[in-house]
C-alpha positions in Angstrom: -8.9 -10.1 -15.3 -11.1 -12.8 -13.8 -14.1 -14.0 -15.7 -16.0 -14.6 -12.4 -18.7 -12.1 -11.7 -18.7 -10.9 -8.1 -21.5 -8.4 -7.2 -24.8 -7.7 -8.7 -25.9 -8.6 -12.2 -26.3 -4.9 -12.9 -22.5 -4.8 -13.3 -22.6 -7.3 -16.2 -24.3 -4.6 -18.3 -21.3 -2.4 -18.1 -18.5 -2.7 -20.7 -15.9 -1.9 -18.0 -16.3 -2.8 -14.3 -16.1 0.2 -11.9 -13.2 -1.4 -10.0 -11.2 -1.5 -13.3 -11.6 2.2 -13.7 -10.9 2.8 -10.0 -7.7 0.8 -10.2 -6.6 2.3 -13.6 -6.9 5.8 -12.2 -5.8 5.1 -8.7 -8.9 6.5 -7.1 -9.3 6.6 -3.4 -12.2 5.3 -1.4 -14.4 8.4 -1.7 -13.8 8.9 -5.5 -14.2 5.2 -6.1 -17.5 5.0 -4.3 -18.8 8.2 -6.1 -17.9 6.6 -9.4 -19.5 3.3 -8.5 -22.8 5.0 -7.6 -22.7 7.1 -10.7 -22.1 4.2 -13.0 -24.8 2.0 -11.4 -27.5 4.6 -11.2 -30.4 3.4 -13.2 -28.9 0.0 -13.7 -29.4 -1.8 -10.3 -32.8 -3.4 -10.1 -35.0 -2.2 -7.3 -33.1 1.0 -6.6 -34.1 4.5 -7.1 -31.9 6.5 -9.6 -32.2 9.6 -7.4 -31.1 7.7 -4.3 -28.1 6.3 -6.2 -27.1 9.8 -7.3 -27.5 11.2 -3.8 -25.1 8.5 -2.6 -22.6 9.6 -5.2 -23.1 13.2 -4.1 -22.5 12.2 -0.5 -19.0 11.0 -1.4 -18.4 14.0 -3.6 -19.3 16.3 -0.8 -16.9 14.6 1.5 -14.2 14.9 -1.2 -14.9 18.6 -1.5 -14.8 19.1 2.3 -11.5 17.3 2.5 -10.0 19.3 -0.4 -11.2 22.6 1.2 -9.6 21.6 4.5 -6.4 20.7 2.8 -6.4 23.9 0.8 -6.7 26.1 4.0 -3.7 24.4 5.7 
């Protein structure tokens, strides 16, 4: 792993970077973004926790829609 921090300082507070979890679990774009917003909610300066959670929910809703469509095929 690189020691170079890329991204906001709010990620330095985390014991594990979101991309490490995304890679370890092989998450797709939607799941990765949902996780990213969940993990940074309340940590990124100048952002509203509720807005970060709504962003996570947006990606989760898309995942649910895609799963429902796949299930009905």
